N, C-alpha and C positions, 0 to 999 in steps of 0.2 A: 485780024481776029486772034485773040489770045488763046493759046492752047491750055487745056486743063492740066494743072500740075498736082500730082498726088504723090506724096512722099512720106516716108517715115524718118523723122529726125531723131537719131539715137541719143544725142546729147540734149536734154531738155533745156539746158541753159541757152541753146542756140535759138530757141523759139521765144520771141518777146512775150512777156506777160503770162507764161504758163503757171507761174506761182507768184503770189504776192502777199503782202502783210494782211490783206483782208480775208485770205483763205485760212481755214483752220490748219493747225500743224499736221503735216503728213499728207495734205490734200494737194496732189498735183494733177493738172488737167490732162496731161498726156502730150505726146510729141508727134502724132500723125497730122500732117498739114495738107489741106486741100485749098487750092487757090486757082486763079485763072478760069473762073467759072461763069463769066458774064454772058456767054453765048446762050441764046434762048433754048438750045437743045439740052441744057443742064438744069432747066427749071420746069416745074409742072404747076401752072396756075389753076386755081379753081375755075376761073372764067377766062380762057385764053384771049378772047376778043378784047378784053380790057387792058391788055399788056402790050408793051413794045420793048424789044431787046435790040439795042443798037448803040454804037459808040461807047461800049464798055459800061452801059447802064441797063438796069432792069427798071422799067417805068410803068407804074400803075397809072394809066392815063385818065381814069375816071373812077368815082366811088363805086364800090361793090353794091350788091343788093342783099338784103337780109335773107340768109339761108334758112331761116326758121329755127325752131328750138333745137338744141338749147341756145340761149343767148351767148353769142360769141362773135369774133371779128367777121366782117362781111366778106373780105377778099384778101387772099394772100397767094403767093407762089412758093412752092416747096422746092428746095435745092435737092435734086436727085443725083448729082455728081458725087463721087466718092462714097465712103461708107456711111451707115448710120453711126452716130456717136453716143456713147454713154456720157462721161464727163466731157465738157466741150467749152471752147471759147470762140465766140464769133466777133470778128473785127470787121467793120465796114464803115463807109461814109454814106450817110443817109440825109435825105432832104424831104421836107413836107412841101408839096406843091399847092395846097389849098391856100387861098388868100389869108394874109396875116390878120385881116379884120374878122376872120372866123375863129372864135376863141377855142372851139373844141377840136381844132385841126390836129391830126395825129398820123403817125405811122407806127407799125409794130414789127418786132422781130420775134418769130416763133422758135421754139427749141424743145427738144425732147418729144417731138411729134410722132405719135404712133398711129393716129387716124385723124379724120376731119373733126372729130369731137373729143379728142384726147391729146392735149399738149399744154405747154406753158407759153406765155408770151409776155414780152416787155412792151408796154404801151408808152409811147413818147409823145407828149402833148404840150400844147401851150397853156392848157388849163389844168390846175391841180386842186380844184375845189369840189369836184363831185366824184362819187365812188368809182366810176369806170374809167377815169382819166389819169394818165401819168403815174402808172404803177406797174407792179408785177402780178400776173394773174395765172390761174390754172383753169383749164376747161377739162372736165372729167365726166363726160356724158351727162353734164348738168350745166346750168348757167355759170358763166365765168365767176370765179371766186377770187377776191383780192387777197394777196399774201404779204405785201411789202411792209417792212417795219415802220416806214415813214408816215403811213396813213394813220391819222388820229381820230377819224370819224367825220372830220370836216375839211381837212387840208392835208396834202401829202408833200412829197419832195418838191423842191423848187421846179418850176416849169422846165422841161427838158429842151424844147426847141421853140423859140419865139420869133424866128425870122424865116426867110426863104433861102437860106444858105445851106451848104453841105456841112455836116457835123460828123466827127469821128465818134462812133458808138462801139462799145465793147460790152458784150453780154457773156458772163461766165457762169457755168453751172457745174458744181461738184456733186456728182451723183451719190457717192458714199455718205456724205454728210447732209446733202440736201441744200447746201449753201448756194444762193443765187446772188450775183452782184451785177449791177448795171452802171456803166460809166458813160458820160457824155463829155467829150473834149478833154476833161481832166482825168488822166488815166491813173492818178495817184490816190484819188478819193472817190469811192462809189457814190453815185447820185441816189441809188435805190438798193436796198438789200432785202433778202427774204431767206427763210429756211423752210423747205418743204420736201417731203419724201414720197409724194403721191406716185410719181413715175420713177422707178429705180433701174429700169433697163435701158434707158436712153431712146433716141430716135432721130428724126430729121430736123433740120432748121429751115426757116423760111422768112419771107418778108412780105409786108402788105400794109393794110390799114383797116381800122375798125369800120369807118364809114366815110373816109376822105380819100386822098390820093397823094402819092409821092414817088420817090425813086431811091435806088441804092446802087453803089458802085464799090470797087476795090474790096471785094469780099474775100476774107481769109478765114477758114475754119480750122481750128487746132484742137486736138483732143484724143480720146481713147476710143477706138472703134468698138462697136457692140460685138461681143463674142457670140457666135452662133450657138444655140442650145440644141 
């Protein structure tokens, strides 16, 4: 079992990807790092019976059930280890376990979460042709709202995951500017981008699915801890 590692890295240059060309000038994510978090004691699932934590993976073993209004993802587990983060970067390997014959298959990464009805999420799907798929969304005590620049009303960014393999995903959120970027495998060019300042105090991150199932491993969270008020 890997132990939780929680450290402050004083030289931001030692943390991969804390700043890049896609971020506005002067926007640095921060240098507090949380890793080694794959033990189940570090996660709080909405429905614990649907999850398995073993062999360095967090596995959503079956689709969640609709939690009722507002319209939002059905099931996710919140990372409780380490601090809540304002600006944050999440790096992880994720996999969709639903059959590739199911076009709407998905997983999500949540961030800036302050409650079960207030958070952002990146939806990673095989389908990019309908509103709730393959985009960046906000849930703010109301039905999820699409934010990403790539959606044109009928099609969005190229499908994020089209197979049953693990993929390196990076989600970066700069709170002062509201800039959100999502990368899949190619860390030099974001797959999705958005700018939104609904939640400016930061929150927790998590992993799950809207209405399918999948898994995550090798999670590293880098950022700026929320300052107590």
